[in-house]
Each structure stands twice: as C-alpha cells, then as structure tokens.
C-alpha positions in Angstrom: 9.6 6.1 -11.3 9.1 9.8 -10.5 9.6 11.5 -7.1 6.0 11.1 -6.2 6.1 7.3 -6.8 9.4 6.9 -5.0 8.2 8.9 -2.0 5.0 6.9 -1.8 7.1 3.7 -1.8 9.5 4.9 1.0 6.6 6.2 3.1 4.9 2.8 3.1 8.2 1.0 3.6 9.1 3.2 6.5 5.7 2.6 8.1 6.1 -1.2 7.7 9.5 -1.0 9.3 8.1 1.1 12.2 5.3 -1.3 12.7 7.8 -4.2 13.0 10.0 -2.2 15.4 6.9 -1.5 17.6 6.3 -5.3 17.5 9.8 -6.3 18.4 10.1 -3.7 21.2 6.7 -4.8 22.6 7.8 -8.4 23.0 9.2 -9.9 26.2 12.9 -9.6 26.8 13.9 -13.1 25.6 12.3 -12.6 22.3 13.6 -9.0 22.0 17.1 -10.2 22.6 16.9 -12.8 19.8 15.5 -10.2 17.5 18.1 -7.5 18.3 19.8 -7.9 14.9 16.5 -7.6 13.1 15.7 -4.5 15.2 19.1 -3.0 14.4 18.5 -3.7 10.7 15.1 -2.1 10.8 16.5 1.0 12.6 19.2 1.4 10.0 16.6 1.2 7.2 14.4 3.8 8.9 17.4 6.0 9.4 18.3 5.7 5.7 14.7 6.5 4.7 14.8 9.5 7.0 18.0 10.7 5.4 16.5 10.3 1.9 13.4 12.2 3.0 15.6 15.0 4.4 17.5 15.2 1.1 14.2 15.3 -0.8 13.0 18.1 1.6 16.2 20.1 0.9 15.7 19.7 -2.8 12.2 20.9 -2.5 10.9 17.7 -4.0 7.2 17.4 -4.0 6.8 21.1 -3.2 3.4 22.3 -4.1 1.9 18.7 -3.9 -1.1 18.8 -1.7 -2.3 15.2 -2.1 -2.1 12.9 0.8 0.6 10.3 0.1 -0.2 8.0 3.0 -3.2 8.0 5.3 -2.2 6.0 8.3 -5.7 5.2 9.5 -6.7 3.8 6.0 -3.4 2.0 5.7 -3.8 0.2 9.0 -7.3 -0.9 7.9 -6.1 -2.3 4.6 -5.4 -6.0 4.9 -2.8 -5.7 2.1 -0.7 -3.6 4.4 -0.9 -6.2 7.1 0.3 -8.8 4.6 3.1 -6.5 3.4 4.3 -6.1 7.1 4.3 -9.9 7.5 6.4 -10.4 4.4 8.9 -7.7 5.3 9.2 -9.2 8.8 9.7 -12.7 7.4 12.3 -11.4 5.0 14.3 -9.8 7.8 14.1 -13.0 9.8 15.4 -15.0 6.9 18.3 -12.6 6.3 19.3 -12.9 9.9 18.7 -16.6 10.1 15.9 -16.3 12.6 13.5 -18.4 10.6 12.3 -20.2 13.8 10.6 -16.9 14.7 8.7 -16.5 11.4 5.7 -18.1 12.8 5.4 -15.1 15.2 4.9 -12.8 12.2 2.7 -15.3 10.3 0.2 -15.6 13.2 0.2 -12.0 14.2 -2.4 -9.6 13.0 -1.6 -5.9 12.4 -3.1 -5.1 15.8 -0.7 -7.7 17.3 2.2 -6.3 15.3 1.9 -2.7 16.3 0.9 -0.6 19.2 -1.3 1.4 17.0 -1.7 4.0 19.8 2.0 4.7 19.6 1.9 5.1 15.8 -1.4 7.1 15.8 -0.2 9.4 18.5 2.7 10.5 16.3 1.9 13.8 14.7 -0.7 13.7 12.0 -2.1 10.5 10.6 -1.4 11.7 7.1 1.8 12.2 5.2 1.9 14.8 2.5 5.6 15.9 2.3 9.0 14.6 3.2 8.9 16.8 6.3 5.8 15.0 7.5 7.5 11.6 7.0 10.6 12.9 9.0 8.4 14.1 11.8 6.5 10.8 11.9 9.7 8.8 12.1 11.2 11.0 14.7 8.1 11.0 16.9 7.5 7.3 16.6 11.2 6.5 17.6 10.9 9.0 20.5 7.6 7.3 21.6 9.4 3.9 21.6 12.0 5.4 23.9 15.1 3.4 23.0 18.1 5.6 23.0 20.3 3.2 21.0 17.7 2.9 18.3 17.0 6.7 18.3 20.8 7.2 17.9 21.1 4.8 15.0 18.0 6.2 13.2 19.0 9.8 13.6 22.6 9.5 12.8 22.7 7.5 9.5 25.4 9.0 7.3 
C-alpha cells in the first residue's frame, strides 16, 4: 500500500466516523447518553486520523498530486458508502456492548445518519491533500459544537 492508497483509506474512514458522530449528536439526549462511549471512540479515531494527516502534511506526502481523493457529494450518493457507515457503526456498538442499538444503524439511511448540511458546509466538498482532510475534520467538529469532542479530536498525542 502506498501513501496515496493509505490516504484514500483514511479519508473515507474519517468521513464514515464523522457521519456517525453527526448521527449520535443528532439523537435525543437519552440515546446520546447511551452512545457516549461510542462517540468518544469515534472522536479518538478522528483525532488519530487528523494526526496522521498532519504528519503526512509535514512530510510533504502526496505533494504534487492534483487528483481528487474523495468527492464528498459523490461519496454520499454512493450506496456502498452508506453500507460502509452502517457496518462501522455496528462494529463500534458491538465493541462497546451496545448491540441493542444496532437496529438504529441498520434501519437508518445515509440521510438519517448524517446532517449532510453540516458535512457539506465544511470547506470544500473535495479532498485532495492531507491539509484538506485536516480542514474538513476541524470544520466538521467545530460545526457540531461539542467542546469535549473538539478537545479530544484536536489533542490526540
């Protein structure tokens, strides 16, 4: 796997984690409380991806690459991405023994999972470089407005 392939993977994985965070934070308080461990796990993953993208940026990885890695609009329209999000969500629920909530993810569509307005409002809808991914993560977390989540995402060591 080269840098390009790896960056493509972490871009899609970051987007799936952000979609799931939008879903969790858009739920009512009782559901959000029961999903807090999952939300924390998602936040830490996003923070780790952000750190890797930052390291890639400092190493000038993918410099000179002008191909779009992830087009958010096309990704949201792809039913495979919706299935990917569902599977990632169910995996986190199993890890944190919240399997009783897996039907939420199974029955949700991508529109149900994410406030697409929040995700689409975050910078460009296309990711070309690690810097673009960092900006997308930062802007999405800021749009969600949770200071604890923002702190855990931005301060992953």
